[in-house]
C-alpha positions in Angstrom: -119.0 -15.0 -130.1 -118.9 -16.3 -126.6 -118.9 -20.0 -126.1 -122.4 -21.4 -125.9 -122.1 -22.6 -122.3 -120.4 -20.9 -119.4 -118.6 -23.1 -116.8 -117.7 -22.4 -113.2 -114.5 -24.4 -112.6 -114.1 -25.5 -109.0 -110.8 -25.8 -107.3 -111.9 -28.9 -105.4 -113.7 -31.9 -106.8 -116.5 -33.0 -104.5 -118.2 -36.2 -105.5 -121.5 -37.2 -103.9 -123.8 -40.1 -104.8 -127.5 -40.3 -104.1 -130.2 -42.8 -104.8 -133.4 -41.5 -106.3 -136.0 -44.2 -106.9 -139.7 -43.8 -107.7 -139.7 -40.1 -107.0 -138.4 -40.2 -103.4 -135.3 -41.2 -101.5 -135.5 -43.5 -98.5 -132.9 -44.5 -96.0 -132.9 -46.6 -92.9 -130.5 -46.8 -90.0 -130.3 -50.1 -88.1 -129.1 -48.7 -84.8 -130.6 -51.1 -82.3 -129.2 -54.4 -83.8 -126.0 -52.8 -85.3 -126.9 -54.1 -88.8 -125.2 -52.1 -91.5 -125.0 -52.5 -95.3 -121.5 -52.0 -96.8 -120.9 -50.9 -100.4 -120.0 -54.5 -101.4 -122.7 -56.2 -99.4 -125.2 -58.3 -101.3 -128.7 -57.1 -100.5 -131.7 -59.4 -101.1 -133.9 -58.4 -104.0 -137.0 -58.4 -101.7 -135.4 -55.8 -99.5 -134.6 -53.5 -102.5 -138.2 -53.8 -103.8 -139.8 -52.9 -100.5 -137.4 -50.1 -99.7 -137.6 -48.5 -103.1 -141.2 -48.6 -104.1 -143.1 -48.4 -100.8 -143.7 -44.7 -99.9 -143.7 -43.8 -96.3 -147.1 -43.5 -94.6 -148.9 -40.3 -95.6 -146.6 -39.5 -98.5 -147.2 -39.9 -102.2 -144.7 -40.6 -104.9 -144.0 -37.6 -107.2 -145.2 -38.0 -110.7 -143.2 -35.8 -113.1 -144.5 -37.2 -116.4 -147.1 -34.5 -117.0 -144.6 -31.8 -116.3 -142.1 -33.4 -118.7 -144.7 -33.7 -121.4 -145.7 -30.0 -121.1 -142.0 -29.0 -121.2 -140.4 -30.9 -124.0 -142.7 -29.4 -126.7 -142.1 -25.8 -125.5 -138.2 -26.1 -125.4 -136.4 -25.5 -128.6 -132.9 -26.0 -130.0 -131.0 -22.8 -131.0 -128.2 -22.6 -133.5 -126.3 -19.3 -133.6 -123.9 -18.6 -136.5 -121.2 -16.0 -136.7 -120.2 -15.5 -140.4 -116.7 -15.4 -141.7 -115.3 -11.8 -141.4 -112.2 -10.0 -142.5 -110.0 -9.1 -139.6 -106.8 -7.2 -139.2 -104.1 -8.9 -137.1 -100.7 -7.6 -136.1 -97.9 -10.1 -136.6 -95.0 -10.3 -134.1 -92.3 -7.8 -135.0 -89.1 -9.1 -136.5 -85.7 -7.4 -137.1 -86.9 -5.7 -140.3 -89.7 -4.0 -138.4 -87.3 -2.5 -135.9 -85.1 -1.1 -138.6 -87.5 -0.3 -141.4 -90.9 -0.2 -139.7 -92.5 1.1 -136.6 -91.2 -1.7 -134.4 -94.7 -3.0 -133.7 -95.0 -5.7 -136.3 -96.8 -5.7 -139.7 -100.6 -5.8 -140.0 -102.2 -8.5 -142.0 -105.7 -9.0 -143.2 -107.1 -12.5 -142.5 -110.5 -14.2 -143.1 -111.9 -15.6 -139.9 -113.6 -19.0 -139.9 -117.4 -19.1 -139.4 -118.3 -20.0 -135.8 -121.4 -22.0 -134.8 -122.8 -22.5 -131.4 -125.7 -24.4 -130.0 -128.1 -23.9 -127.0 -131.7 -24.1 -125.9 -134.6 -21.7 -125.6 -138.1 -21.6 -124.1 -141.3 -20.6 -126.0 -143.1 -18.0 -123.8 -146.1 -17.4 -126.1 -148.0 -19.0 -128.9 -146.9 -16.2 -131.3 -143.2 -17.2 -131.1 -141.4 -15.2 -128.5 -138.6 -17.3 -127.1 -136.3 -16.6 -124.1 -132.7 -17.9 -124.0 -129.3 -16.9 -122.6 -127.5 -13.9 -124.0 -124.3 -16.0 -124.3 -126.1 -18.5 -126.6 -126.7 -15.8 -129.3 -124.1 -13.2 -128.5 -122.3 -12.1 -131.7 -124.5 -14.2 -133.9 -125.2 -13.1 -137.5 -127.9 -15.7 -137.9 -130.1 -17.5 -135.4 -132.0 -20.7 -136.2 -134.6 -22.3 -134.0 -135.6 -25.9 -134.3 -138.8 -27.0 -132.6 -139.3 -30.3 -130.9 -141.2 -31.6 -134.0 -138.1 -30.7 -136.1 -139.6 -27.7 -137.8 -136.9 -25.0 -138.4 -137.3 -21.2 -138.5 -135.0 -18.2 -138.7 -135.2 -16.1 -135.6 -135.0 -12.3 -135.1 -133.2 -10.9 -132.0 -135.7 -8.7 -130.1 -133.2 -7.7 -127.4 -130.5 -8.9 -125.1 -129.3 -8.1 -121.6 -125.7 -8.9 -120.7 -126.1 -8.1 -117.0 -128.7 -10.9 -116.5 -127.5 -13.1 -119.4 -130.9 -13.2 -121.0 -132.1 -12.6 -124.5 -135.4 -12.6 -126.3 -135.8 -13.8 -129.9 -138.9 -14.1 -132.2 -139.9 -16.6 -134.8 -142.8 -16.4 -137.3 -144.6 -19.8 -137.3 -147.6 -20.8 -139.4 -149.6 -21.9 -136.4 -149.9 -21.3 -132.7 -146.9 -22.8 -130.8 -146.9 -24.7 -127.5 -145.5 -22.6 -124.7 -144.7 -22.8 -121.0 -146.8 -21.1 -118.4 -144.4 -18.9 -116.3 -144.5 -19.8 -112.6 -143.4 -17.8 -109.6 -139.8 -18.7 -108.6 -140.2 -16.9 -105.3 -142.6 -19.7 -104.2 -139.9 -22.4 -104.9 -138.7 -24.2 -101.8 -135.4 -25.9 -101.1 -136.0 -29.6 -101.6 -138.8 -29.2 -104.1 -138.6 -31.3 -107.3 -137.7 -29.7 -110.6 -137.0 -30.7 -114.1 -134.2 -29.4 -116.3 -135.2 -29.5 -120.0 -132.9 -28.7 -122.9 -130.7 -29.9 -125.7 -127.5 -31.1 -124.1 -124.7 -32.2 -126.5 -126.8 -31.1 -129.5 -129.5 -33.8 -128.7 -133.2 -33.1 -129.0 -135.2 -32.1 -125.9 -133.9 -34.0 -122.9 -135.4 -34.1 -119.4 -133.5 -34.6 -116.2 -134.9 -34.5 -112.6 -133.6 -33.2 -109.3 -134.4 -30.9 -106.5 -133.9 -27.3 -105.6 -130.6 -27.4 -103.7 -130.4 -23.7 -102.8 -131.7 -20.3 -103.8 -130.2 -16.8 -104.3 -126.8 -18.2 -105.2 -124.1 -15.7 -106.3 -121.1 -17.2 -108.2 -119.2 -14.3 -109.6 -119.4 -15.5 -113.2 -121.2 -12.5 -114.8 -118.4 -10.0 -114.0 -120.5 -7.6 -112.0 -123.8 -8.7 -113.5 -127.0 -9.6 -111.6 -126.7 -13.1 -110.0 -129.3 -14.7 -107.9 -129.3 -18.3 -109.2 -131.5 -21.3 -108.3 -129.1 -24.1 -107.6 -130.3 -27.6 -108.6 -128.8 -31.1 -108.8 -130.9 -31.9 -112.0 -128.3 -32.7 -114.6 -127.3 -29.7 -116.8 -124.8 -30.2 -119.5 -123.4 -28.3 -122.5 -126.3 -27.2 -124.7 -128.7 -26.8 -121.8 -128.0 -23.1 -121.7 -131.3 -21.2 -122.2 -133.4 -24.3 -121.4 -136.2 -24.6 -118.9 -136.2 -25.3 -115.2 -139.8 -26.4 -114.4 -141.6 -27.3 -111.2 -143.7 -30.4 -110.7 -146.7 -28.6 -112.2 -144.9 -28.0 -115.4 -144.5 -24.3 -114.8 -141.4 -22.4 -115.9 -139.5 -21.3 -112.8 -136.0 -20.7 -114.2 -133.7 -20.5 -117.3 -130.8 -22.9 -117.1 -127.6 -20.9 -117.4 -124.5 -22.1 -115.6 -122.8 -25.5 -115.1 -120.6 -25.9 -112.0 -118.0 -28.5 -113.0 -114.2 -29.1 -112.8 -114.4 -31.1 -116.1 -116.8 -29.2 -118.3 -119.6 -31.8 -117.9 -122.2 -32.3 -115.2 -120.6 -33.0 -111.8 -123.4 -32.4 -109.4 -124.9 -28.9 -109.7 -126.3 -26.5 -112.2 -127.7 -23.0 -111.8 -130.7 -21.3 -113.3 -131.9 -17.7 -113.6 -135.2 -17.4 -111.6 -138.3 -16.3 -113.4 -138.6 -13.5 -110.9 -135.8 -11.8 -112.7 -136.6 -13.2 -116.2 -140.2 -11.9 -116.3 -139.3 -8.2 -116.0 -136.3 -8.5 -118.3 -138.3 -10.2 -121.1 -141.1 -7.6 -120.7 -138.7 -4.7 -121.0 -136.9 -6.2 -124.0 -140.2 -6.8 -125.7 -141.6 -3.2 -125.0 -138.4 -1.1 -125.1 -135.7 -3.2 -126.6 -133.6 -2.7 -123.5 -134.0 -3.3 -119.8 -135.3 -0.5 -117.5 -133.1 -1.2 -114.6 -133.6 0.3 -111.1 -130.4 1.5 -109.4 -130.1 2.0 -105.7 -126.7 3.7 -105.9 -124.5 1.7 -103.4 -121.3 -0.3 -103.4 -121.2 -3.2 -101.0 -121.4 -6.9 -100.4 -122.9 -9.6 -98.2 -122.1 -9.3 -94.5 -119.7 -12.0 -93.3 -119.0 -13.0 -89.7 -115.5 -11.5 -89.9 -116.8 -8.2 -91.2 -119.6 -8.2 -88.6 -117.0 -8.7 -85.8 -114.5 -6.2 -87.2 -117.0 -3.4 -87.8 -119.2 -4.3 -84.8 -122.3 -4.4 -87.0 -124.6 -6.2 -84.6 -125.7 -8.7 -87.4 -124.3 -11.4 -89.6 -127.1 -10.9 -92.2 -127.6 -8.2 -94.7 -125.7 -6.1 -97.2 -122.9 -3.9 -96.0 -122.7 -0.5 -97.7 -119.0 0.2 -98.3 -119.8 3.3 -100.3 -122.6 5.3 -101.7 -122.8 6.8 -105.2 -122.6 10.6 -105.3 -126.1 12.0 -106.2 -127.4 8.4 -106.2 -130.8 7.3 -104.9 -129.5 5.9 -101.7 -127.4 9.0 -100.8 -130.3 11.4 -101.5 -132.5 9.3 -99.2 -130.0 9.4 -96.4 -128.3 6.0 -96.5 -124.7 6.2 -95.5 -121.4 4.4 -95.8 -121.3 1.7 -93.1 -125.0 1.1 -93.0 -126.2 -2.5 -93.3 -129.3 -3.0 -95.5 -131.5 -5.6 -93.8 -134.9 -5.0 -95.5 -136.3 -3.9 -98.9 -140.0 -3.0 -99.1 -140.9 -5.3 -96.2 -138.8 -8.2 -97.5 -135.8 -9.3 -95.3 -132.5 -9.0 -97.1 -129.7 -11.4 -96.0 -127.3 -11.4 -99.0 -126.3 -9.2 -102.0 -127.9 -11.7 -104.3 -131.2 -11.2 -102.6 -130.9 -7.5 -102.9 -129.9 -7.7 -106.6 -132.9 -10.0 -107.4 -135.3 -7.7 -105.6 -134.0 -4.6 -107.4 -134.1 -6.5 -110.8 -137.9 -6.8 -110.4 -138.4 -3.1 -109.6 -139.1 -0.3 -112.1 -137.2 3.0 -112.0 -139.3 5.7 -110.5 -140.6 3.4 -107.8 -140.4 4.6 -104.2 -139.3 1.8 -101.9 -138.8 1.4 -98.1 -135.2 0.4 -97.3 -134.4 -0.7 -93.7 -130.8 -0.5 -92.5 -128.9 -1.1 -89.3 -126.8 1.9 -88.3 -124.9 1.7 -85.0 -126.9 -1.5 -84.2 -130.1 0.5 -84.4 -132.8 0.1 -87.2 -133.6 3.0 -89.4 -136.0 3.2 -92.4 -135.6 5.3 -95.5 -137.9 6.1 -98.4 -135.8 5.8 -101.5 -136.9 6.9 -105.0 -135.1 4.4 -107.3 -133.6 5.8 -110.6 -132.3 4.3 -113.8 -128.7 3.9 -114.8 -128.7 7.5 -116.1 -129.7 8.9 -112.8 -133.3 9.8 -113.6 -136.7 8.1 -113.9 -137.2 8.5 -117.7 -137.4 5.5 -120.0 -134.0 4.5 -121.3 -134.2 4.1 -125.1 -132.6 1.3 -127.0 -130.1 2.8 -129.4 -127.8 1.5 -132.1 -125.9 3.0 -135.0 -129.0 4.1 -136.8 -129.5 6.9 -134.3 -126.2 8.5 -135.5 -127.6 8.8 -139.0 -124.3 7.9 -140.7 -122.5 5.1 -142.6 -119.0 3.8 -141.8 -116.2 1.7 -143.1 -112.9 0.6 -141.6 -109.9 2.4 -143.2 -108.3 0.6 -146.1 -104.6 0.6 -146.8 -104.7 3.8 -148.9 -106.6 5.7 -146.2 -104.1 4.5 -143.5 -101.2 5.8 -145.6 -102.9 9.2 -146.2 -104.0 9.7 -142.6 -100.8 8.1 -141.2 -102.6 5.8 -138.8 -103.2 2.1 -138.5 -106.8 2.2 -137.5 -110.0 4.2 -137.7 -113.6 4.3 -139.1 -114.3 6.6 -142.0 -117.7 8.3 -142.2 -118.8 7.6 -145.7 -122.2 9.2 -145.6 -124.2 11.5 -143.2 -128.0 11.7 -143.3 -130.6 12.8 -140.7 -129.4 11.9 -137.2 -127.1 12.9 -134.3 -124.0 13.3 -136.4 -125.6 15.8 -138.7 -127.0 17.7 -135.6 -123.5 18.0 -134.0 -121.4 18.8 -137.1 -119.8 15.4 -137.9 -119.3 15.5 -141.6 -118.7 13.0 -144.4 -115.0 12.1 -144.7 -114.3 12.4 -140.9 -112.2 9.5 -139.5 -113.2 8.3 -136.0 -110.1 7.1 -134.2 -111.3 6.9 -130.6 -114.8 7.1 -129.2 -115.0 7.3 -125.4 -111.4 6.3 -125.3 -111.9 3.1 -127.3 -109.9 2.6 -130.5 -112.2 2.2 -133.5 -110.9 -0.8 -135.5 -114.3 -2.2 -136.6 -118.0 -1.2 -136.9 -118.6 -3.6 -134.0 -116.3 -1.5 -131.8 -118.5 1.6 -132.4 -121.7 -0.4 -131.9 -120.5 -1.6 -128.5 -119.4 1.8 -127.3 -122.8 3.4 -128.3 -124.7 0.8 -126.3 -122.4 1.1 -123.3 -122.7 4.9 -123.4 -126.5 4.7 -123.6 -126.5 2.5 -120.5 -124.2 4.8 -118.4 -124.8 7.8 -116.2 -123.3 10.0 -119.0 -124.9 9.0 -122.3 -122.5 11.0 -124.5 -120.0 10.0 -127.3 -116.7 11.8 -127.0 -115.0 11.5 -130.4 -111.5 12.2 -131.4 -110.3 11.8 -135.0 -109.4 13.6 -138.2 -111.3 15.5 -140.8 -111.0 14.7 -144.5 -107.9 16.9 -144.8 -106.1 15.0 -141.9 -106.6 17.8 -139.3 -107.3 16.7 -135.7 -111.0 17.2 -134.7 -113.1 16.5 -131.6 -116.8 16.1 -131.2 -119.2 15.6 -128.3 -122.4 13.8 -129.3 -125.2 13.4 -126.7 -127.3 10.3 -127.2 -130.4 11.5 -125.4 
């Protein structure tokens, strides 16, 4: 199970201090009379009172108490537990292994310790649907939700999406639950007040205030996943993952996800997944169990000044197309390597994060208008977006049930018989894909799509990865019950 909170460690520590009093910040420069206030100056109390509490003419102080009251009751504490499991580890080889063994060290079965993680979640509806971060519940055998009134419920995982780090869980409560109204994160403005609500350090619902510092931030923390974060200086700490970022009206505008810190604790900035991405992901998970993701079919990145000068692009904004996917949507529409994407369905595109966010809101099968610069001239293409499998069909959520078989890791007796150190044995075959493609009881799966099968979790991961690829097929190599080498090809669709 991944750690409950992801950290972005910065190579340089930048410390900034700001004064936030009564909902707004004031400053004054005494230029004419050269009067300045040093850090150790003693300032009269009357000056502090007037400067802190008196709002500038025409401005009103921001009151966030109503937004906080709406939020704390709709933000929950999430406990995820990974139970103790039996694992096989390989000890470092010694001299006896070199002379009397295989030279790779002896295997040993060990019992892993239970692992517990904590995070936050946001109630989206009165019937108990809760959104959180995928990394909060990833690998959990049990999920427990505690409401702000201390009522506790077991939760069921509806679906999760690693690419956006979002997950949807469901609890069954006896009454209608308080929930947050989902706002439009596209309408957020830099400088706008927001609240971060969560359960930092395993505390109950905690509220911190700040402003939107930036939008469409990409940090590179999701290993190729979709990143278009809202950056805020509202304090976000360990345990805030999956909590709410709300605007001054008490509307949900983001899901807190990443802490930027050189120490592991709040040091100035946090990052939230915008509701523009969350809304579609949650809707897809609820309806299909998996995300219906639109794919443009390009490889590229944000244009930099150096790249613009080197390639003579004629712009310092947009997404440079370094390659196009063969038979992908972009190539079929006429987009070429070297183009710069500057618009998507009438919306200007300046960065890859903006393009990712826009695509994440779009359904496969949608025809969109993509504007590019080619040779410093604008061109427009109509692109039919497809899913990860290259068509416009609904991608089904699959797990091991679709195979119609039961499995168990090889025990020591099986390993000696099959002369192998790993594998999954098919202990039963019913109705399903295995029966349809000739995989029989007693077969040992050694590798599936090139991945060694050491546990049932290994097979589960490969099945899900294959289902989300352009080639949803399981290529199996192993042995039959007699130890003879066998190969199978099992399509998932």
